[in-house]
N, C-alpha and C positions, 0 to 999 in steps of 0.2 A: 312152077311155070303154069300149071293148070289154074291156080288162083288168079293169075293175071288175066287169063282168058275169061274166067268167071266174072270178075269185076268189070272187065272191058265190055262184056255183054250187057250188064246193067247200065253202065255209063253211056255206051253208044245209044241205047234206046232213050235214056233220059235226055241226052243231048238232042236227039231227033224230035223230042216233044217239048220245046221251050215254052209252049202255052200251058203246060201242065207242071213241069218241074223247074226248080231253081237248084242248080248244082253248086254245092259248097266246096267239096273236094272229093277226090278218089285217092285211096291210098292202098299200098301193099305193105305198109309198116304195121306190124302186129301191135306195137305199143300204142300208136295213134288210134288204130281201129278198136282196140279194147276199151277206149273211152266211151264207146257207144254200145258195144256188145262184148261181154267178157270172153266169149269163146272165139271171137273173130280173129282172123289173121290178115284181113284186108277188108276194104269196104268202100261203098259209095255213100257219101253223106249228102243228101239232097232233101228238099222239102217240096211238098205239093203246094202250089201257089194259090190254089182256090180253096175255099171252104167246102167241106164234103157235100153240103146241101146245095151247092152251086155247080157241082160237077155234072157235065153232060155225059150221056152214055159213051160217047167216043173218048172222053177223058178217062172214064173208068177202064175202058179197054186198053188205053195207053198205059195206065198205071199197072194193070195186071200183066200186060206184055213185058213191061220193064222188070217187074218182080220175077217173072219166069225166065228172063233173058240170060241170067247167069247159069241156070241149069242147061239151057240150050247150047250156050257157048262151051260148057264143059263137054257136052256130047260131041260137038264139032272137034274140040281139042283131042278127045279120046277116040275119034274116028268111029263113033257109034252112028249107025244109020239114022238119019232123020226121017222118021216115018210116022204115020198116024198111030200105028200099033205101039210104038215106043212111048207115046204120050197118053195112052189110055190109063185110067186110074189104077188098074191092077199092076201096071208096070211102073207107075210113078211112086206108089206107096213105099216099096223097098228103097228107092233112091232117096226120097224125102226123109226117110227115117235115119239117114246117115248123120252122125254128129256134126259134120262140117256144115250142114244145111240148116241147123237149128235157128240161126238168126234170120235167114231168109223165110223159113216157114213161119216163124213168129210174126215177122212183119206182114206177110201175106195174110195170115189169120187175123191179125189186128185190123188190117185194112178192110177185109171182108166183113168182119163183125161190125165195123163202123158204118159201112155203106149199105149193107143188106137191108136194114130197116128203111133206108131212104129210097131204095129202088123197088121195093115191094116184090122181091123175087127171092125165093128160097135158095139156100146155099147149094143143095143138091141139084136143083134145076139150073142154077147159074153154071156150075161146073160142067154139067152135062151138055150145055150149049156152047161151051168154049171150044 
């Protein structure tokens, strides 16, 4: 059940940002989702509709929010208090190290590696401002 909340979190935000994302499908079928991520038991398949060098700062924020939305939906499902403290790096590190989040963490890392040179902002600085 938690996986459905997780994928719904990503999907809802991708749906709310149609100028940034084109949704191909969302699935909870582990066989279908493994086509994109061997460890996955579900997933959102969508694409960013602009080239990275044409993304505006607000587009980048929408993408990062969408990447984080699954984690936030999990917290809501698990009745974990949504507070600033829960989203500080010291509290996120243990959560992000869980095996079930490997695909999300990899996508987030790949995205940040691709955009950081384009926005002239260091990764540590970017995360500290989020």
